[in-house]
N, C-alpha and C positions, 0 to 999 in steps of 0.2 A: 635652153634653161637660163633664167635670168640670173644676173650677178648679185649675190648676197654675201657681204663681207662676213656676216656672222656664221655662215656655213663653211667658210674656209678652214683649213687646219689651224689649230690654236696658235702654233708658232708663227704662221704666216699672218694671221689676224693681229697677233701681238706686235709684229714688226710694222704692219700698216698703221696700227694705233699710235706707235711712236712717231709716225709721220703726220699724225692728226687725221688719218683716214679711217672713218668708222662706218661709212655708208658708201654706196656705189657712186653717188654724185660727188663725193669728196675726191674721187679719182679724176673726175672731169676737171676739177679745180686744182689738181696737183700738176702745176705747170713746169716745163723744163727749165733747168738752170742755164743750159746752153745747148748748142746743136753741133753735130758733126756732119761734114759734107761728104757723103758717100755716093753722090750723084755724078761726079766727074772723075774719070780715071786718067791719071797722068802717065805718059811714057816715063820710065825711070830717068832718062837723060834730061827731061824737061821739068821734072818735079822741083818746085821751089825749095830752097834751103831756108830753114828757120821759120817755116809756116806749116800748118797741118796739110797733109797731102795724101791722096789715095793712089797707090800703085799696085800692080799685079805682076807676078812672075813665077818662075819655077826655082825651087831650092836646088842649087848646084853644089853646095857644100854645107856640111853641118858637123859641129864637134863641140864637146864639152871641154873647155880649157880650165886650167887651174892657176894661171898667172895673169894679172896679179891676184885674182881671187877666182873662185869657182863661178863659171858663167857659161851660158849656151851661146855659141857664136855660129851664125849661119850666113850664107851668101845667097841672095835671090837675084835672078837675072831675067830680063825680057829681051826683046830684039834690039833695044837701043842701048842697054847698059846694065850695070848691076850695082847693088848696094848691100851693105852688111846689116844684119839684124842681131842685136845684142840683148840677151835677157839675163839680168843679174840674179833674179829669183825666178825659178821656173818649175813646172810640174810635168809629170810624164806625158800628159795629153798634149802639152805644148811641144815637147820633143817629137811626138808623133806627127803634129801638124807641120813641123819644120824638118821632117825626114827627107832624105835625098830623093829628088824627083817629084815631090809634092808641089801642087800648084796652090799658091796662097795670094790672098788680097791683104795688103798692109795699110793701115791708117795710122799715121803718126807724123812727127816733126823730123825732117831730115837735118842732120847736122854733120859737121866735119869732125871725124874722130881720128883715133890713132891709126886705124886701118884704112881710112878713107871715108867716103860718105856713108852714114849709118843711121838707123832708127833704133833707139833704145826703148824697149818695152812698148812696141806699137800694138795696136789692136790687130789681131791675126784672125783671118777667116779662111777656111779651106774652100776652094771654088773649083768648078769645072770650066771647060772651054767656053760654054754658052751661058754661064751664070750672069743674069742681068744686073744692072745697076739700080740703086734705089731711085724712086721718082721724087721723093721729098727729103728734106734734111732729117737726119736721125736725131731724135731728142735725147738729151741726157738729163735724167731726173734726179732731184734730191732723194737719197735713199739711206738705208741703214745696213749694218752688217747682216748678212744672211739673206738679203733681198736683192738679187741681181737685176741689172738693167733689163735684160730680155724678159724676165718674169713680170717686172713692173710694167713694161711696155705692153705686154699681152693683156694684163688686167685693165690698163687704161684704154686700150683699143676696144675691149669688150664693153667698158662703161660708156664710151662714146657712141657705140652702136645702140645700146639698150636704154640709156637714160633719156628722159624727156628734155630736149634742148630748145624747145620753142620759147619765144620771147615772153618774159613777164611784163615787159613795158609796151605801151601802145606804139604802133608804127609812127603815128604823127609826132609823138614825143621824140622818138629816135631821129626822125627827119629834122625836127627843129634843132636838136642838139648836134646833129651831124655824126651820130654814132652808128656803127655797123651792127647787123643782127648778131645776137648772142651766139647762135649755133655756128655761124661762119667764123666768128672771132675765136672760139675755143678750138674748132677744127684746124684753123690756120696756125694757132700757137702750138698745137701738138704736132702738126705735120706741115710746116711751111715749105713752099716750093723754092727751088734754088734761086729763082729770079728775085726773091724778096731780099731787101738790103739787110745783111746780117747785123749791121750797126743799129738799125731801127728795132730789131728784136732784142739785142743785148742791152740796149739803153732804155728799152721799154717805151719807146716813143711811137711805135707802129699803131695804126688805128685799132688793131685787134687788142693790143694792150690797153689802150685808152678806154675801150668798152668794158673790159674786165675791171679796171680801176674805178670807173664810174659806178658800176654795179656794186662793188664792194663798199665804196664811200656812201652810196645811197642806202645800203642795208644798215650801215652803222648809224647814219643820221636818223633813219626811221626808228631803229631800236631805241636810240637815246630820246627821241621825241616821245615815244610811247611810254618810256620810263618816267619822263617828266609829267606826261598826262596822268599816269596812274597815281603819281604823288599828289597831283591836284585833286584827285577824287577822294583822297584820305582827309580825315578831319584832324585838326590840332587845336590846342587851347588858344583862344584869342587873348594875346598878351597886350591889352591896352593899358597904357600908363600915362600919367600926366608929365612924367619926366622930372618930377620933384627931386627924387634921389640922385638922378644923373646931374641935375643942376647943382645940388649940394656938393657933389664930388668935384665938378668943374670949378666951382668957386674956391676950392682948396688947392688947386693945381698951380704950380709956378709958371705954367705955360698955357696958352690958349690953343684951341683946336684949329688945325689948318682947314682951308676950304675943302680939301679932298676928304679929310676926316668927317667933316660935317655932312658932306654929300653922301658918303658911304653909310654913315649912321642913319640918315634919313631913309636910305634904301632898306636897311635892316629893320628899322621901325615899321616901315610899311608892310614888310613880310610878317613880322611878329603880330601885327594887328589883324592879320587875315586868318580865316578858319582852316587854311591848308598848311601842312608842315613846310616850313622854310627849309630849303636846301641851298644855302648860299656859300660860295667860296669867296673869302676875303683875302685878296692877295695884295702884296705891296713889297717894295724893295726893303732891304735890310735897313732898319732904323726909321721906317716910315711912320711908325706909331700905330700899329695894328692893335697892340695890347689895350690901350686906353679905349679904343672903339669897342673892343670885346667887353671890357669892364662896364662901359655905359649901357651896352645892350643887355648885359647881365642884370644891371640895376633896374632896367625897365621890366624884365621878367620877374624879378624879386618884388618890385612894387606892385605887380599885377597878382601877387600871391603865390607865385610858383618858385620852385628850386631850379638851380643852374648847376651843371657839371662842366668842368673844364679839364680836358684830358691832354697830356703832353707825352711825347714818346720816350723821354729820358727823365730820370729823377732830378738831374741838375736843372733842366729846363722847368720841370713841374714845380720844383721847390722855389725856383726864382719867381715863377708866377704866384705861388702861394704867398711868398714874402711881400711881393709888390702889391698884390690885391688885398692882402690882409691890412697892410698899412693904409691903403686907400679906403677900405670899407669898414674897418673896425670903428673909426670915429663916427660912422653913420649908424652904429649899433647893429651891424650885420655880422653874424657869426659865420666864419669860414672854416670848413673841415679839411684836413690834410690826409690823403690816403695813398700810401705807397707800399711796395713790397717789403721795404726794409724796416717798416714800423714794428716795434715789439708787440706781441699779442695783446697786451692790455691797452696800449695806445690805439692799436688798430680797432679793437672791439669798441672802444669809446667813440672813435670817429664814425664807425658804422652805425652806432646807436644814435649819434647826432644827426646823421643823414636820414636814417629811417624814421626818426621822430619828427623830422622837419625843423628841428632847432637850428641845424646848419642850413642856411639858405643857399650857400655856395659850397660845392665840394670840388677840390682841386687834387689831381693826382695823375698817376700813370695808368697803365692798363688795369691796375688793381681796382679801378672804378667800376669795371664791368664784370667783376667776379660775381658768382651766384649769391654769395653771402651779402652783397651790397644791394639794399633796396631803398628806393627814394620814396618819400611821402607823396610828392607831387612834382615830378620833373617836367619842366616846361621848355627848357632850352639846354641843348648839349653843344658845347664848344670844343672843337678838336683842333689843336695846334699842330702844325707840320703834318697835315692830314695825309700826305702821300706816304708817310712812314708807317701808317696803320693799314692792315688788310681790310678788305670789304667786310668780312665777318666780324672783326673787332668793332668797326664803326656801327654795324647793325646791332651788335650786342649792347652797346651803350645806348643806342637809340631805343632799343627794346625795353630799357629800364623804365620808360615812362609812356609806353604805348606808342604814340607818334609825336614826340616832342619836336620843336623846331631845332634845326641843326645849322650851326655856323662853323665852317671849316676855314682854317687860316693857313696860309703858306707864305713863307718869306722867299720862296723860289718863284720869281715871276714866270708866268706861263705864256709862251708865245701865242699870238693871235690864232694861228692855224691849229695849234694844239687845243686851245680853248674851244674853237669852233667844232672840233671833231670829238676828242675824248672827254671833254667837259661840257658837251652840249646839253646834258641833262641837268646841269646846275645853273643857277643864276650867279653871275660873277660880279663882284665889286672890286674896284682897284683903287688903292690909296697911292696915287701917282704924284705925290708932292711930299718932299722931305720937310720936317719941321725947320723953322728958321734957326740960325745960330750954329748950324753944323758946319764944321770946317772940312773942306774936301780932303780925302786921304791921298797922300802921295805914294805911288807904287813904284818900287825899284826892282829891277832884275839883276841879281848878283850871282856870279859863279861861286860854287862852294869852295873853290880854291882861296876865296877871300874871307873865309870863316873868321879868322882872327880879327879882321876889320869889323865884322858884324858884332863880335863880342865886345869890342871897344865901344861900338855904337850903343849897345845895351847898357854898358857902364855909364856912358854920358847921360842917357835917358834916366837911369836910376839916380844918378848924382843930382839931376834937376828936380828930383822928388816925384817923378812919374814912374809908370810901371810898364812891363813888357811881357808879351807872350812869346814862347818859342815852341812851335808846333812840329811834331814828328809823326810820320804816318804809321810806324809800327812800334810795338812795345817789346818785342823780342828779336834777337839776332836772326837774320835770314841771309845765309851766305849767298843764296841764289840771286837775291835782289840787291844785296850789298847796301842796304839802307841803314842810315844812322838811326839808332833806336832812342826812344824817349829816356830810357833808363840810363844809357851811356851818356846821353846829352846832359841829363840832369847832373850826373857826377862831374862831367867836364866843366859845366857852367858854374857849379858850386865851387869847384877848385879855382876856376879863373876869376870868380867874383867873390872872394872870401868876405868882403866888407858888406855884402848884401845877402838877403835871405832868398833862396831859390826853392820853389815848391815843385811838386810833381803830381800830376793827375792823369789817370788813364782808365780805360774801361775795365781792367781787372780789379781795381780797388772796390771795396765794399761801398755801397751808396753813402753810408754815414761818413766814411773816410773822405770820399769825393766831396761831399757837402762841406766838411770841415776845412779842407784845403781851399775850396772856392770861397768860403766865408772869410778865411784868413787873407786871401788875395783881395777880396772886396774891401777889407778893413785896412789894406796897405801894410799888413804885417809881413807879406811876401812882396818883394819888389819884382821878381821874375817868376813866371809860371811856365814850366815845361809841361806840355800836354800833348795828348793824341787828339784826334778829331772829335773827342767827346765834347769839346767846347765849341763845336761848329755852330750850334744854334742857340740863340737866346741869351747867352751870357752877357751881362751888362755891367761893366766897370768903367765909368767915365774917365777915371784917372789913368787907365791903360792907353798909351798912345803909340806903342810900337808892337807890330806883329811880324815875327820872323817865321816863315813857312819853309821847313826843310823839304827837299825833294819835291818842290812844287810841280815839277814836270810830270810827276806820276799821279797828280790829282785832277779831278774833273773841274770844269769851269764853275759849275754851281757850287761845289765845295770850296773852291778858292775864294769865290765871291762872298760866301757865308763867313768864312774865316776872317777875311779882310774886314767884314762888317763888325767884328768884335772890337775894333778900335774906331776912333773918330766919332765916339758917342757923346762927346761934349764939345766945348768951344776950343779946346787945345788942339794945336796942329798935330796930326797923326801920320804915321808912315807904316807901309806894309812892304816888307822885303821878301821877295821870292827867291830863295836859294835853289839853284838848279845844278845838276851835274851832267856834263856832256858825255858823248855826243847826243844831241837831241833828235828824236824822230820827227817826222813831218807833222803828225797830229799834236805832239807836245809843243812844237814851235807855234802852231796855229793857236793853241790854247793860251800859251804865255803871251803871245802878241795881243790877243783880245783882252786879257785881264790887265795887261799893262796900259793899253790904249783907252780903256773906258771903265767908268765906275757905275754906268747905267745898267741896272739889273735886267732890264727888258732887252737891251742890245745883247748882253751876255747870254741871256736865255735863248735868244734867236740863234746865236752862233753855236751854242751848245746843242741845240736841236739839229742844226746843220751838220755838226761834226759827229755827234754820237747817236742821233735818233731820239725817239720819244721816251724810251724806257726810263731814263734818269728822272724825268718829270712825273711819270705816272706812278713810280714806286709800286706799292702793293695794290694800287687801284687796278692794275692790269687784270687781276683775277675777276674783275666784275665788269669789264668792258670788252666788246668785240674788237679784237686787235686787227690791225691792217697787215695783210701779207703782200699786197701788190702795189698799193698807192704809196706815194712818198709825199709827206706833208709839205716839204719845201718846194718840190718840183711840180706838184699837182694841185696847187692852190686854186686854180681856175676850175678844175673838176670838183673840188670840194665845195666851192661857192655854188656851182650848178646843182650838185647833189643836195645841198642844204635847201635851196629854193624848191627843187622838185619834191623833196620829202614833205615840205609844208603843203604843196599843192595836192599830192596824192592822198595825204591823210585827211584833207578837207573834202576833196572831190571824188577820189577813187580809192576808198579804203580797201576794197577787194584786191586791187592791183598791189597796194602796199603789202597786204598780207601774203600774196603769192610771192612777191619778191623776197620778203623776209623768210618765208618757208624754204626757198631755194638756197639762200645764203646762210641761214642760221639754224636750219633743222638739226635737231640733236644738241643744240647749244642754247636752248631757250633759257637755261639758268642764267645766262649772261644778261638777260633782260629784266631780271627780278631785283637787282641790287640798286 
């Protein structure tokens, strides 16, 4: 009888589903976390201390003791010696296993205890005189409550026998790449023989692991290429423009475009003038000038007779875009609509009417832009700022407002090359890799929070010189567990310490209108110090603010620290960022603070963030629309990624049937991942 997950009892199927196992072949790809060696039996006297070992003997003593706490204590002996077995939590069946005279096999780590050498909570198996040893290492799989290792091993063994394991890739390709056959690779990983180096298995450097990683990366590359091709088959409005409006705006600016901005604008214009929907990611470091590039692209779309939507994840950022772009575009006679959840019903209805009639050529707002009540007369370009903060379905909803408009996504979190090659392979990527001239480098300082009073004096000095400061806290309410200084407490303390200056407070619990008013007062220099949570992480632009103090910097991620630091240094004035930390620091916190202290290059920081924390931080909600990697590591497996990218192109061109078979193996049941 063949294995069919859907025919299993509901409880078992639900537990397997939690592990991502929905079909028999998923069991084949459910690989061990680690292995136990039950192939070699040690005499008790020779068993190593401090390392896992398998021993066998007869129970010569067993009792339940109550000092210092209730526990089961047994003594097991063989011809060479004896050791104690101690169970702090135990069940009746374990008492039966360790009954006087029973023969048992124990797998665990021997250590020196109060009574002598002992094993605490070893794996216990009842055996007879002739019970044989395992011939391969025993796999230990990721599992969930209610699904025991023996049951999972049995299901996986069944799947390995019944599933088709023949290769999806041609033998010549495998030879050229030096990859082992798929069937041999999975069989080895599930049941490795004891002569295979455990380190190669645990560090995933064995040839069997390399084969699985390559196959996974190849499936991802194929799926992303197909998504890209499908987009090229769609039609989008051709937004040809002379660039007249863009030139009019450039003529009014107090700065010229950098070479990087000009290059990126040319790439966007090339896409807008094509009949296929643009899907371009515009990335650049903090302050690189992405907004003006987006504004110029919007003007080209407007000149071509279409509307533009610009969506941002927070009202603070969206409103800042609205104010900046309105100031740029109003003199050109272009009406800009503002749509956000906090608008009063009358104002919202008026903005929606402007958009629907086509009177507003540019609509700026938050996710309110893609609500059902909002209809565009003729949407030609959708711009999404901080795109990784929006889910796939939100971005699709905005795109659906105009059939297939062109889409420009912006990110101030630079994306490392390996990440762009894998998870963003379905997008065209433009990089603004040059900061505008006149920017003064930001000085970064690491300061213990024991020197808080000195920092307050530093803030006073900055305010006395007519400049402004941010003081950022990670929480807004007291948390005894984390013992973090809160924004509310800090606001009170700073207001008391600096009575001669105005200290404001902004955090996520404030209503949008209140947040906007505080930010506007800070921008007008009516507030000299702004205490804030990380709501100011992205997009806030106050050139007179030259000091950023970040409370509990050790608890924040690299990308977040870099974004916050980027709120200062936005003019020609010398700026500083002080990272207040409280010890003792963990290893990861030390690494993060060292990186942020040593460099202001967003791409270097992004690379280190990927190394320390993995890809999740960069992908954000995009994860729900991209085949995620379980086996490959983007930092360690760059060579395999390069090979997979090349092979994906070859297969799609020369052997589409092979590509299809490979995708069916790796993504069957997850085809929805390929549609976004």
